[in-house]
mmCIF file as gemmi writes it, N, C-alpha and C atoms, coordinates in Angstrom:
data_model
loop_
_atom_site.group_PDB
_atom_site.id
_atom_site.type_symbol
_atom_site.label_atom_id
_atom_site.label_alt_id
_atom_site.label_comp_id
_atom_site.label_asym_id
_atom_site.label_entity_id
_atom_site.label_seq_id
_atom_site.pdbx_PDB_ins_code
_atom_site.Cartn_x
_atom_site.Cartn_y
_atom_site.Cartn_z
_atom_site.occupancy
_atom_site.B_iso_or_equiv
_atom_site.pdbx_formal_charge
_atom_site.auth_seq_id
_atom_site.auth_asym_id
_atom_site.pdbx_PDB_model_num
ATOM 1 N N . UNK Axp A 1 ? 138.856 92.635 82.039 1 0 ? 1 A 1
ATOM 2 C CA . UNK Axp A 1 ? 139.314 92.826 83.394 1 0 ? 1 A 1
ATOM 3 C C . UNK Axp A 1 ? 138.188 93.473 84.205 1 0 ? 1 A 1
ATOM 4 N N . UNK Axp A 2 ? 137.998 92.99 85.397 1 0 ? 2 A 1
ATOM 5 C CA . UNK Axp A 2 ? 136.925 93.49 86.247 1 0 ? 2 A 1
ATOM 6 C C . UNK Axp A 2 ? 137.277 94.859 86.81 1 0 ? 2 A 1
ATOM 7 N N . UNK Axp A 3 ? 136.258 95.675 86.937 1 0 ? 3 A 1
ATOM 8 C CA . UNK Axp A 3 ? 136.456 97.01 87.499 1 0 ? 3 A 1
ATOM 9 C C . UNK Axp A 3 ? 136.415 96.953 89.023 1 0 ? 3 A 1
ATOM 10 N N . UNK Axp A 4 ? 137.169 97.831 89.632 1 0 ? 4 A 1
ATOM 11 C CA . UNK Axp A 4 ? 137.112 97.926 91.088 1 0 ? 4 A 1
ATOM 12 C C . UNK Axp A 4 ? 135.846 98.683 91.458 1 0 ? 4 A 1
ATOM 13 N N . UNK Axp A 5 ? 135.406 98.573 92.698 1 0 ? 5 A 1
ATOM 14 C CA . UNK Axp A 5 ? 134.224 99.331 93.107 1 0 ? 5 A 1
ATOM 15 C C . UNK Axp A 5 ? 134.376 100.838 92.908 1 0 ? 5 A 1
ATOM 16 N N . UNK Axp A 6 ? 135.582 101.356 93.119 1 0 ? 6 A 1
ATOM 17 C CA . UNK Axp A 6 ? 135.808 102.79 92.924 1 0 ? 6 A 1
ATOM 18 C C . UNK Axp A 6 ? 135.649 103.177 91.455 1 0 ? 6 A 1
ATOM 19 N N . UNK Axp A 7 ? 136.132 102.323 90.544 1 0 ? 7 A 1
ATOM 20 C CA . UNK Axp A 7 ? 135.984 102.605 89.114 1 0 ? 7 A 1
ATOM 21 C C . UNK Axp A 7 ? 134.518 102.535 88.684 1 0 ? 7 A 1
ATOM 22 N N . UNK Axp A 8 ? 133.796 101.582 89.221 1 0 ? 8 A 1
ATOM 23 C CA . UNK Axp A 8 ? 132.366 101.489 88.912 1 0 ? 8 A 1
ATOM 24 C C . UNK Axp A 8 ? 131.634 102.734 89.39 1 0 ? 8 A 1
ATOM 25 N N . UNK Axp A 9 ? 131.976 103.184 90.587 1 0 ? 9 A 1
ATOM 26 C CA . UNK Axp A 9 ? 131.318 104.368 91.134 1 0 ? 9 A 1
ATOM 27 C C . UNK Axp A 9 ? 131.651 105.613 90.306 1 0 ? 9 A 1
ATOM 28 N N . UNK Axp A 10 ? 132.905 105.737 89.881 1 0 ? 10 A 1
ATOM 29 C CA . UNK Axp A 10 ? 133.303 106.878 89.056 1 0 ? 10 A 1
ATOM 30 C C . UNK Axp A 10 ? 132.537 106.877 87.741 1 0 ? 10 A 1
ATOM 31 N N . UNK Axp A 11 ? 132.415 105.705 87.098 1 0 ? 11 A 1
ATOM 32 C CA . UNK Axp A 11 ? 131.664 105.628 85.846 1 0 ? 11 A 1
ATOM 33 C C . UNK Axp A 11 ? 130.187 105.951 86.054 1 0 ? 11 A 1
ATOM 34 N N . UNK Axp A 12 ? 129.654 105.49 87.161 1 0 ? 12 A 1
ATOM 35 C CA . UNK Axp A 12 ? 128.253 105.777 87.463 1 0 ? 12 A 1
ATOM 36 C C . UNK Axp A 12 ? 128.041 107.279 87.628 1 0 ? 12 A 1
ATOM 37 N N . UNK Axp A 13 ? 128.914 107.925 88.359 1 0 ? 13 A 1
ATOM 38 C CA . UNK Axp A 13 ? 128.792 109.373 88.549 1 0 ? 13 A 1
ATOM 39 C C . UNK Axp A 13 ? 128.959 110.13 87.239 1 0 ? 13 A 1
ATOM 40 N N . UNK Axp A 14 ? 129.841 109.657 86.374 1 0 ? 14 A 1
ATOM 41 C CA . UNK Axp A 14 ? 130.013 110.296 85.066 1 0 ? 14 A 1
ATOM 42 C C . UNK Axp A 14 ? 128.744 110.159 84.224 1 0 ? 14 A 1
ATOM 43 N N . UNK Axp A 15 ? 128.121 109.011 84.301 1 0 ? 15 A 1
ATOM 44 C CA . UNK Axp A 15 ? 126.867 108.827 83.563 1 0 ? 15 A 1
ATOM 45 C C . UNK Axp A 15 ? 125.775 109.751 84.089 1 0 ? 15 A 1
ATOM 46 N N . UNK Axp A 16 ? 125.718 109.915 85.403 1 0 ? 16 A 1
ATOM 47 C CA . UNK Axp A 16 ? 124.726 110.81 85.978 1 0 ? 16 A 1
ATOM 48 C C . UNK Axp A 16 ? 124.962 112.253 85.546 1 0 ? 16 A 1
ATOM 49 N N . UNK Axp A 17 ? 126.216 112.686 85.54 1 0 ? 17 A 1
ATOM 50 C CA . UNK Axp A 17 ? 126.542 114.057 85.127 1 0 ? 17 A 1
ATOM 51 C C . UNK Axp A 17 ? 126.233 114.272 83.647 1 0 ? 17 A 1
ATOM 52 N N . UNK Axp A 18 ? 126.447 113.25 82.844 1 0 ? 18 A 1
ATOM 53 C CA . UNK Axp A 18 ? 126.209 113.377 81.406 1 0 ? 18 A 1
ATOM 54 C C . UNK Axp A 18 ? 124.713 113.365 81.09 1 0 ? 18 A 1
ATOM 55 N N . UNK Axp A 19 ? 123.895 113.064 82.056 1 0 ? 19 A 1
ATOM 56 C CA . UNK Axp A 19 ? 122.456 113.053 81.826 1 0 ? 19 A 1
ATOM 57 C C . UNK Axp A 19 ? 121.967 111.813 81.124 1 0 ? 19 A 1
ATOM 58 N N . UNK Axp A 20 ? 122.716 110.749 81.198 1 0 ? 20 A 1
ATOM 59 C CA . UNK Axp A 20 ? 122.297 109.49 80.578 1 0 ? 20 A 1
ATOM 60 C C . UNK Axp A 20 ? 121.03 108.991 81.267 1 0 ? 20 A 1
ATOM 61 N N . UNK Axp A 21 ? 120.069 108.526 80.499 1 0 ? 21 A 1
ATOM 62 C CA . UNK Axp A 21 ? 118.828 108.052 81.118 1 0 ? 21 A 1
ATOM 63 C C . UNK Axp A 21 ? 119.066 106.796 81.953 1 0 ? 21 A 1
ATOM 64 N N . UNK Axp A 22 ? 118.389 106.747 83.076 1 0 ? 22 A 1
ATOM 65 C CA . UNK Axp A 22 ? 118.464 105.556 83.926 1 0 ? 22 A 1
ATOM 66 C C . UNK Axp A 22 ? 117.475 104.535 83.415 1 0 ? 22 A 1
ATOM 67 N N . UNK Axp A 23 ? 117.915 103.339 83.375 1 0 ? 23 A 1
ATOM 68 C CA . UNK Axp A 23 ? 117.038 102.256 82.935 1 0 ? 23 A 1
ATOM 69 C C . UNK Axp A 23 ? 116.687 101.385 84.137 1 0 ? 23 A 1
ATOM 70 N N . UNK Axp A 24 ? 115.576 101.677 84.748 1 0 ? 24 A 1
ATOM 71 C CA . UNK Axp A 24 ? 115.066 100.849 85.831 1 0 ? 24 A 1
ATOM 72 C C . UNK Axp A 24 ? 113.896 100.045 85.274 1 0 ? 24 A 1
ATOM 73 N N . UNK Axp A 25 ? 114.215 98.932 84.697 1 0 ? 25 A 1
ATOM 74 C CA . UNK Axp A 25 ? 113.18 98.106 84.093 1 0 ? 25 A 1
ATOM 75 C C . UNK Axp A 25 ? 112.866 96.981 85.061 1 0 ? 25 A 1
ATOM 76 N N . UNK Axp A 26 ? 111.658 97.021 85.574 1 0 ? 26 A 1
ATOM 77 C CA . UNK Axp A 26 ? 111.209 95.976 86.475 1 0 ? 26 A 1
ATOM 78 C C . UNK Axp A 26 ? 109.952 95.354 85.876 1 0 ? 26 A 1
ATOM 79 N N . UNK Axp A 27 ? 109.822 94.078 86.063 1 0 ? 27 A 1
ATOM 80 C CA . UNK Axp A 27 ? 108.585 93.463 85.567 1 0 ? 27 A 1
ATOM 81 C C . UNK Axp A 27 ? 107.403 93.984 86.383 1 0 ? 27 A 1
ATOM 82 N N . UNK Axp A 28 ? 106.26 94.112 85.764 1 0 ? 28 A 1
ATOM 83 C CA . UNK Axp A 28 ? 105.098 94.595 86.515 1 0 ? 28 A 1
ATOM 84 C C . UNK Axp A 28 ? 104.71 93.593 87.6 1 0 ? 28 A 1
ATOM 85 N N . UNK Axp A 29 ? 104.286 94.122 88.732 1 0 ? 29 A 1
ATOM 86 C CA . UNK Axp A 29 ? 103.888 93.267 89.849 1 0 ? 29 A 1
ATOM 87 C C . UNK Axp A 29 ? 102.531 92.64 89.571 1 0 ? 29 A 1
ATOM 88 N N . UNK Axp A 30 ? 102.415 91.432 89.973 1 0 ? 30 A 1
ATOM 89 C CA . UNK Axp A 30 ? 101.14 90.742 89.859 1 0 ? 30 A 1
ATOM 90 C C . UNK Axp A 30 ? 100.33 91.107 91.093 1 0 ? 30 A 1
ATOM 91 N N . UNK Axp A 31 ? 99.291 91.878 90.933 1 0 ? 31 A 1
ATOM 92 C CA . UNK Axp A 31 ? 98.527 92.391 92.063 1 0 ? 31 A 1
ATOM 93 C C . UNK Axp A 31 ? 97.299 91.538 92.399 1 0 ? 31 A 1
ATOM 94 N N . UNK Axp A 32 ? 97.193 90.386 91.732 1 0 ? 32 A 1
ATOM 95 C CA . UNK Axp A 32 ? 96.072 89.503 92.044 1 0 ? 32 A 1
ATOM 96 C C . UNK Axp A 32 ? 96.321 88.805 93.382 1 0 ? 32 A 1
ATOM 97 N N . UNK Axp A 33 ? 95.258 88.496 94.08 1 0 ? 33 A 1
ATOM 98 C CA . UNK Axp A 33 ? 95.386 87.752 95.328 1 0 ? 33 A 1
ATOM 99 C C . UNK Axp A 33 ? 95.774 86.31 95.013 1 0 ? 33 A 1
ATOM 100 N N . UNK Axp A 34 ? 96.272 85.61 96.014 1 0 ? 34 A 1
ATOM 101 C CA . UNK Axp A 34 ? 96.641 84.211 95.797 1 0 ? 34 A 1
ATOM 102 C C . UNK Axp A 34 ? 95.441 83.362 95.387 1 0 ? 34 A 1
ATOM 103 N N . UNK Axp A 35 ? 94.28 83.537 96.029 1 0 ? 35 A 1
ATOM 104 C CA . UNK Axp A 35 ? 93.131 82.752 95.551 1 0 ? 35 A 1
ATOM 105 C C . UNK Axp A 35 ? 92.766 83.053 94.099 1 0 ? 35 A 1
ATOM 106 N N . UNK Axp A 36 ? 92.885 84.31 93.679 1 0 ? 36 A 1
ATOM 107 C CA . UNK Axp A 36 ? 92.583 84.644 92.286 1 0 ? 36 A 1
ATOM 108 C C . UNK Axp A 36 ? 93.617 84.036 91.351 1 0 ? 36 A 1
ATOM 109 N N . UNK Axp A 37 ? 94.887 84.068 91.753 1 0 ? 37 A 1
ATOM 110 C CA . UNK Axp A 37 ? 95.928 83.445 90.936 1 0 ? 37 A 1
ATOM 111 C C . UNK Axp A 37 ? 95.676 81.941 90.818 1 0 ? 37 A 1
ATOM 112 N N . UNK Axp A 38 ? 95.216 81.3 91.925 1 0 ? 38 A 1
ATOM 113 C CA . UNK Axp A 38 ? 94.878 79.879 91.904 1 0 ? 38 A 1
ATOM 114 C C . UNK Axp A 38 ? 93.762 79.615 90.893 1 0 ? 38 A 1
ATOM 115 N N . UNK Axp A 39 ? 92.686 80.413 90.976 1 0 ? 39 A 1
ATOM 116 C CA . UNK Axp A 39 ? 91.559 80.213 90.06 1 0 ? 39 A 1
ATOM 117 C C . UNK Axp A 39 ? 91.995 80.425 88.614 1 0 ? 39 A 1
ATOM 118 N N . UNK Axp A 40 ? 92.83 81.421 88.363 1 0 ? 40 A 1
ATOM 119 C CA . UNK Axp A 40 ? 93.31 81.672 87.001 1 0 ? 40 A 1
ATOM 120 C C . UNK Axp A 40 ? 94.174 80.517 86.494 1 0 ? 40 A 1
ATOM 121 N N . UNK Axp A 41 ? 95.022 79.971 87.374 1 0 ? 41 A 1
ATOM 122 C CA . UNK Axp A 41 ? 95.888 78.859 86.974 1 0 ? 41 A 1
ATOM 123 C C . UNK Axp A 41 ? 95.058 77.616 86.663 1 0 ? 41 A 1
ATOM 124 N N . UNK Axp A 42 ? 94.056 77.341 87.486 1 0 ? 42 A 1
ATOM 125 C CA . UNK Axp A 42 ? 93.197 76.183 87.241 1 0 ? 42 A 1
ATOM 126 C C . UNK Axp A 42 ? 92.406 76.367 85.944 1 0 ? 42 A 1
ATOM 127 N N . UNK Axp A 43 ? 91.951 77.588 85.695 1 0 ? 43 A 1
ATOM 128 C CA . UNK Axp A 43 ? 91.227 77.853 84.448 1 0 ? 43 A 1
ATOM 129 C C . UNK Axp A 43 ? 92.141 77.638 83.237 1 0 ? 43 A 1
ATOM 130 N N . UNK Axp A 44 ? 93.392 78.041 83.355 1 0 ? 44 A 1
ATOM 131 C CA . UNK Axp A 44 ? 94.352 77.829 82.262 1 0 ? 44 A 1
ATOM 132 C C . UNK Axp A 44 ? 94.594 76.333 82.049 1 0 ? 44 A 1
ATOM 133 N N . UNK Axp A 45 ? 94.741 75.585 83.153 1 0 ? 45 A 1
ATOM 134 C CA . UNK Axp A 45 ? 94.905 74.131 83.025 1 0 ? 45 A 1
ATOM 135 C C . UNK Axp A 45 ? 93.696 73.5 82.353 1 0 ? 45 A 1
ATOM 136 N N . UNK Axp A 46 ? 92.511 73.956 82.719 1 0 ? 46 A 1
ATOM 137 C CA . UNK Axp A 46 ? 91.292 73.423 82.12 1 0 ? 46 A 1
ATOM 138 C C . UNK Axp A 46 ? 91.254 73.717 80.613 1 0 ? 46 A 1
ATOM 139 N N . UNK Axp A 47 ? 91.636 74.93 80.228 1 0 ? 47 A 1
ATOM 140 C CA . UNK Axp A 47 ? 91.66 75.283 78.805 1 0 ? 47 A 1
ATOM 141 C C . UNK Axp A 47 ? 92.683 74.435 78.044 1 0 ? 47 A 1
ATOM 142 N N . UNK Axp A 48 ? 93.847 74.224 78.642 1 0 ? 48 A 1
ATOM 143 C CA . UNK Axp A 48 ? 94.854 73.378 77.991 1 0 ? 48 A 1
ATOM 144 C C . UNK Axp A 48 ? 94.376 71.94 77.88 1 0 ? 48 A 1
ATOM 145 N N . UNK Axp A 49 ? 93.714 71.447 78.926 1 0 ? 49 A 1
ATOM 146 C CA . UNK Axp A 49 ? 93.21 70.086 78.881 1 0 ? 49 A 1
ATOM 147 C C . UNK Axp A 49 ? 92.175 69.929 77.762 1 0 ? 49 A 1
ATOM 148 N N . UNK Axp A 50 ? 91.313 70.937 77.586 1 0 ? 50 A 1
ATOM 149 C CA . UNK Axp A 50 ? 90.334 70.879 76.501 1 0 ? 50 A 1
ATOM 150 C C . UNK Axp A 50 ? 91.025 70.868 75.134 1 0 ? 50 A 1
ATOM 151 N N . UNK Axp A 51 ? 92.086 71.662 75.008 1 0 ? 51 A 1
ATOM 152 C CA . UNK Axp A 51 ? 92.849 71.675 73.75 1 0 ? 51 A 1
ATOM 153 C C . UNK Axp A 51 ? 93.452 70.294 73.482 1 0 ? 51 A 1
ATOM 154 N N . UNK Axp A 52 ? 94.051 69.693 74.528 1 0 ? 52 A 1
ATOM 155 C CA . UNK Axp A 52 ? 94.647 68.373 74.353 1 0 ? 52 A 1
ATOM 156 C C . UNK Axp A 52 ? 93.58 67.321 74.096 1 0 ? 52 A 1
ATOM 157 N N . UNK Axp A 53 ? 92.404 67.476 74.69 1 0 ? 53 A 1
ATOM 158 C CA . UNK Axp A 53 ? 91.311 66.531 74.428 1 0 ? 53 A 1
ATOM 159 C C . UNK Axp A 53 ? 90.922 66.596 72.944 1 0 ? 53 A 1
ATOM 160 N N . UNK Axp A 54 ? 90.864 67.8 72.403 1 0 ? 54 A 1
ATOM 161 C CA . UNK Axp A 54 ? 90.566 67.959 70.978 1 0 ? 54 A 1
ATOM 162 C C . UNK Axp A 54 ? 91.657 67.308 70.122 1 0 ? 54 A 1
ATOM 163 N N . UNK Axp A 55 ? 92.916 67.503 70.526 1 0 ? 55 A 1
ATOM 164 C CA . UNK Axp A 55 ? 94.024 66.879 69.776 1 0 ? 55 A 1
ATOM 165 C C . UNK Axp A 55 ? 93.931 65.359 69.838 1 0 ? 55 A 1
ATOM 166 N N . UNK Axp A 56 ? 93.502 64.841 70.986 1 0 ? 56 A 1
ATOM 167 C CA . UNK Axp A 56 ? 93.39 63.392 71.131 1 0 ? 56 A 1
ATOM 168 C C . UNK Axp A 56 ? 92.233 62.837 70.309 1 0 ? 56 A 1
ATOM 169 N N . UNK Axp A 57 ? 91.174 63.618 70.162 1 0 ? 57 A 1
ATOM 170 C CA . UNK Axp A 57 ? 90.014 63.167 69.386 1 0 ? 57 A 1
ATOM 171 C C . UNK Axp A 57 ? 90.275 63.166 67.886 1 0 ? 57 A 1
ATOM 172 N N . UNK Axp A 58 ? 91.205 63.993 67.432 1 0 ? 58 A 1
ATOM 173 C CA . UNK Axp A 58 ? 91.439 64.109 65.992 1 0 ? 58 A 1
ATOM 174 C C . UNK Axp A 58 ? 92.914 63.933 65.619 1 0 ? 58 A 1
ATOM 175 N N . UNK Axp A 59 ? 93.58 62.874 66.115 1 0 ? 59 A 1
ATOM 176 C CA . UNK Axp A 59 ? 94.993 62.718 65.73 1 0 ? 59 A 1
ATOM 177 C C . UNK Axp A 59 ? 95.109 61.982 64.399 1 0 ? 59 A 1
ATOM 178 N N . UNK Axp A 60 ? 96.213 62.154 63.739 1 0 ? 60 A 1
ATOM 179 C CA . UNK Axp A 60 ? 96.469 61.316 62.562 1 0 ? 60 A 1
ATOM 180 C C . UNK Axp A 60 ? 96.574 59.85 63.007 1 0 ? 60 A 1
ATOM 181 N N . UNK Axp A 61 ? 96.189 58.954 62.151 1 0 ? 61 A 1
ATOM 182 C CA . UNK Axp A 61 ? 96.177 57.522 62.506 1 0 ? 61 A 1
ATOM 183 C C . UNK Axp A 61 ? 97.552 57.021 62.932 1 0 ? 61 A 1
ATOM 184 N N . UNK Axp A 62 ? 98.586 57.571 62.365 1 0 ? 62 A 1
ATOM 185 C CA . UNK Axp A 62 ? 99.937 57.108 62.683 1 0 ? 62 A 1
ATOM 186 C C . UNK Axp A 62 ? 100.33 57.456 64.123 1 0 ? 62 A 1
ATOM 187 N N . UNK Axp A 63 ? 99.676 58.438 64.743 1 0 ? 63 A 1
ATOM 188 C CA . UNK Axp A 63 ? 100.069 58.866 66.084 1 0 ? 63 A 1
ATOM 189 C C . UNK Axp A 63 ? 99.192 58.289 67.184 1 0 ? 63 A 1
ATOM 190 N N . UNK Axp A 64 ? 98.162 57.56 66.838 1 0 ? 64 A 1
ATOM 191 C CA . UNK Axp A 64 ? 97.208 57.082 67.84 1 0 ? 64 A 1
ATOM 192 C C . UNK Axp A 64 ? 97.849 56.19 68.9 1 0 ? 64 A 1
ATOM 193 N N . UNK Axp A 65 ? 98.617 55.212 68.489 1 0 ? 65 A 1
ATOM 194 C CA . UNK Axp A 65 ? 99.172 54.235 69.437 1 0 ? 65 A 1
ATOM 195 C C . UNK Axp A 65 ? 100.643 54.489 69.73 1 0 ? 65 A 1
ATOM 196 N N . UNK Axp A 66 ? 101.024 55.736 69.782 1 0 ? 66 A 1
ATOM 197 C CA . UNK Axp A 66 ? 102.413 56.08 70.054 1 0 ? 66 A 1
ATOM 198 C C . UNK Axp A 66 ? 102.519 56.741 71.43 1 0 ? 66 A 1
ATOM 199 N N . UNK Axp A 67 ? 103.717 57.09 71.803 1 0 ? 67 A 1
ATOM 200 C CA . UNK Axp A 67 ? 103.955 57.792 73.057 1 0 ? 67 A 1
ATOM 201 C C . UNK Axp A 67 ? 103.207 59.122 73.077 1 0 ? 67 A 1
ATOM 202 N N . UNK Axp A 68 ? 103.095 59.752 71.931 1 0 ? 68 A 1
ATOM 203 C CA . UNK Axp A 68 ? 102.337 61.01 71.805 1 0 ? 68 A 1
ATOM 204 C C . UNK Axp A 68 ? 100.89 60.818 72.254 1 0 ? 68 A 1
ATOM 205 N N . UNK Axp A 69 ? 100.26 59.787 71.753 1 0 ? 69 A 1
ATOM 206 C CA . UNK Axp A 69 ? 98.876 59.499 72.125 1 0 ? 69 A 1
ATOM 207 C C . UNK Axp A 69 ? 98.732 59.141 73.598 1 0 ? 69 A 1
ATOM 208 N N . UNK Axp A 70 ? 99.706 58.394 74.126 1 0 ? 70 A 1
ATOM 209 C CA . UNK Axp A 70 ? 99.665 58.027 75.542 1 0 ? 70 A 1
ATOM 210 C C . UNK Axp A 70 ? 99.781 59.259 76.432 1 0 ? 70 A 1
ATOM 211 N N . UNK Axp A 71 ? 100.635 60.178 76.065 1 0 ? 71 A 1
ATOM 212 C CA . UNK Axp A 71 ? 100.808 61.389 76.869 1 0 ? 71 A 1
ATOM 213 C C . UNK Axp A 71 ? 99.581 62.29 76.79 1 0 ? 71 A 1
ATOM 214 N N . UNK Axp A 72 ? 98.992 62.384 75.613 1 0 ? 72 A 1
ATOM 215 C CA . UNK Axp A 72 ? 97.744 63.145 75.5 1 0 ? 72 A 1
ATOM 216 C C . UNK Axp A 72 ? 96.658 62.524 76.375 1 0 ? 72 A 1
ATOM 217 N N . UNK Axp A 73 ? 96.57 61.208 76.364 1 0 ? 73 A 1
ATOM 218 C CA . UNK Axp A 73 ? 95.569 60.523 77.171 1 0 ? 73 A 1
ATOM 219 C C . UNK Axp A 73 ? 95.818 60.771 78.657 1 0 ? 73 A 1
ATOM 220 N N . UNK Axp A 74 ? 97.071 60.776 79.079 1 0 ? 74 A 1
ATOM 221 C CA . UNK Axp A 74 ? 97.401 61.027 80.482 1 0 ? 74 A 1
ATOM 222 C C . UNK Axp A 74 ? 96.957 62.433 80.9 1 0 ? 74 A 1
ATOM 223 N N . UNK Axp A 75 ? 97.13 63.415 80.025 1 0 ? 75 A 1
ATOM 224 C CA . UNK Axp A 75 ? 96.707 64.783 80.329 1 0 ? 75 A 1
ATOM 225 C C . UNK Axp A 75 ? 95.194 64.866 80.402 1 0 ? 75 A 1
ATOM 226 N N . UNK Axp A 76 ? 94.524 64.207 79.479 1 0 ? 76 A 1
ATOM 227 C CA . UNK Axp A 76 ? 93.056 64.238 79.45 1 0 ? 76 A 1
ATOM 228 C C . UNK Axp A 76 ? 92.478 63.537 80.678 1 0 ? 76 A 1
ATOM 229 N N . UNK Axp A 77 ? 93.161 62.513 81.199 1 0 ? 77 A 1
ATOM 230 C CA . UNK Axp A 77 ? 92.659 61.745 82.335 1 0 ? 77 A 1
ATOM 231 C C . UNK Axp A 77 ? 92.802 62.465 83.675 1 0 ? 77 A 1
ATOM 232 N N . UNK Axp A 78 ? 93.588 63.525 83.743 1 0 ? 78 A 1
ATOM 233 C CA . UNK Axp A 78 ? 93.771 64.251 85.004 1 0 ? 78 A 1
ATOM 234 C C . UNK Axp A 78 ? 92.45 64.905 85.399 1 0 ? 78 A 1
ATOM 235 N N . UNK Axp A 79 ? 92.089 64.774 86.674 1 0 ? 79 A 1
ATOM 236 C CA . UNK Axp A 79 ? 90.816 65.305 87.168 1 0 ? 79 A 1
ATOM 237 C C . UNK Axp A 79 ? 90.999 66.759 87.613 1 0 ? 79 A 1
ATOM 238 N N . UNK Axp A 80 ? 90.788 67.678 86.708 1 0 ? 80 A 1
ATOM 239 C CA . UNK Axp A 80 ? 90.938 69.104 87.013 1 0 ? 80 A 1
ATOM 240 C C . UNK Axp A 80 ? 89.714 69.623 87.745 1 0 ? 80 A 1
ATOM 241 N N . UNK Axp A 81 ? 88.603 68.923 87.656 1 0 ? 81 A 1
ATOM 242 C CA . UNK Axp A 81 ? 87.394 69.338 88.373 1 0 ? 81 A 1
ATOM 243 C C . UNK Axp A 81 ? 87.662 69.41 89.872 1 0 ? 81 A 1
ATOM 244 N N . UNK Axp A 82 ? 88.467 68.487 90.39 1 0 ? 82 A 1
ATOM 245 C CA . UNK Axp A 82 ? 88.811 68.504 91.807 1 0 ? 82 A 1
ATOM 246 C C . UNK Axp A 82 ? 89.564 69.781 92.16 1 0 ? 82 A 1
ATOM 247 N N . UNK Axp A 83 ? 90.465 70.192 91.293 1 0 ? 83 A 1
ATOM 248 C CA . UNK Axp A 83 ? 91.211 71.43 91.543 1 0 ? 83 A 1
ATOM 249 C C . UNK Axp A 83 ? 90.283 72.641 91.536 1 0 ? 83 A 1
ATOM 250 N N . UNK Axp A 84 ? 89.262 72.619 90.685 1 0 ? 84 A 1
ATOM 251 C CA . UNK Axp A 84 ? 88.343 73.748 90.615 1 0 ? 84 A 1
ATOM 252 C C . UNK Axp A 84 ? 87.522 73.875 91.89 1 0 ? 84 A 1
ATOM 253 N N . UNK Axp A 85 ? 87.291 72.766 92.583 1 0 ? 85 A 1
ATOM 254 C CA . UNK Axp A 85 ? 86.499 72.792 93.802 1 0 ? 85 A 1
ATOM 255 C C . UNK Axp A 85 ? 87.283 73.311 95.001 1 0 ? 85 A 1
ATOM 256 N N . UNK Axp A 86 ? 88.6 73.273 94.94 1 0 ? 86 A 1
ATOM 257 C CA . UNK Axp A 86 ? 89.433 73.693 96.063 1 0 ? 86 A 1
ATOM 258 C C . UNK Axp A 86 ? 89.458 75.211 96.151 1 0 ? 86 A 1
ATOM 259 N N . UNK Axp A 87 ? 89.215 75.721 97.341 1 0 ? 87 A 1
ATOM 260 C CA . UNK Axp A 87 ? 89.333 77.154 97.598 1 0 ? 87 A 1
ATOM 261 C C . UNK Axp A 87 ? 90.545 77.335 98.51 1 0 ? 87 A 1
ATOM 262 N N . UNK Axp A 88 ? 91.634 77.903 98.002 1 0 ? 88 A 1
ATOM 263 C CA . UNK Axp A 88 ? 92.836 78.025 98.825 1 0 ? 88 A 1
ATOM 264 C C . UNK Axp A 88 ? 92.618 78.998 99.982 1 0 ? 88 A 1
ATOM 265 N N . UNK Axp A 89 ? 93.4 78.85 101.053 1 0 ? 89 A 1
ATOM 266 C CA . UNK Axp A 89 ? 93.25 79.744 102.199 1 0 ? 89 A 1
ATOM 267 C C . UNK Axp A 89 ? 93.72 81.154 101.854 1 0 ? 89 A 1
ATOM 268 N N . UNK Axp A 90 ? 93.073 82.129 102.461 1 0 ? 90 A 1
ATOM 269 C CA . UNK Axp A 90 ? 93.481 83.514 102.245 1 0 ? 90 A 1
ATOM 270 C C . UNK Axp A 90 ? 94.662 83.855 103.146 1 0 ? 90 A 1
ATOM 271 N N . UNK Axp A 91 ? 94.759 83.21 104.29 1 0 ? 91 A 1
ATOM 272 C CA . UNK Axp A 91 ? 95.91 83.361 105.16 1 0 ? 91 A 1
ATOM 273 C C . UNK Axp A 91 ? 95.762 84.441 106.213 1 0 ? 91 A 1
ATOM 274 N N . UNK Axp A 92 ? 96.556 84.311 107.242 1 0 ? 92 A 1
ATOM 275 C CA . UNK Axp A 92 ? 96.674 85.295 108.33 1 0 ? 92 A 1
ATOM 276 C C . UNK Axp A 92 ? 95.319 85.584 108.979 1 0 ? 92 A 1
ATOM 277 N N . UNK Axp A 93 ? 94.506 84.558 109.187 1 0 ? 93 A 1
ATOM 278 C CA . UNK Axp A 93 ? 93.248 84.716 109.897 1 0 ? 93 A 1
ATOM 279 C C . UNK Axp A 93 ? 92.128 85.377 109.125 1 0 ? 93 A 1
ATOM 280 N N . UNK Axp A 94 ? 92.258 85.522 107.825 1 0 ? 94 A 1
ATOM 281 C CA . UNK Axp A 94 ? 91.227 86.185 107.021 1 0 ? 94 A 1
ATOM 282 C C . UNK Axp A 94 ? 90.261 85.204 106.388 1 0 ? 94 A 1
ATOM 283 N N . UNK Axp A 95 ? 90.254 83.969 106.844 1 0 ? 95 A 1
ATOM 284 C CA . UNK Axp A 95 ? 89.438 82.918 106.227 1 0 ? 95 A 1
ATOM 285 C C . UNK Axp A 95 ? 88.041 82.834 106.805 1 0 ? 95 A 1
ATOM 286 N N . UNK Axp A 96 ? 87.593 83.817 107.493 1 0 ? 96 A 1
ATOM 287 C CA . UNK Axp A 96 ? 86.272 83.736 108.125 1 0 ? 96 A 1
ATOM 288 C C . UNK Axp A 96 ? 85.165 83.966 107.142 1 0 ? 96 A 1
């Protein structure tokens, strides 16, 4: 059964009086700028593409002509170099 707002408030106050620790768990903020996050994401994509390229170069013979091989080839064929050349805008007139 759901508690009424008054019951929730009473329980909260009882917890505070009892000295129960408060659990304010928040994920840490990402303090990187958007351009830095872009560069990091592109670098991660490049690293994954290299891993998949290695997998494509050394697959078992049974997997070469399967959907697995086709998908690896599609990932390897993506031009990530173009993404590396893009410099995203900093925004709000700070692009000078």
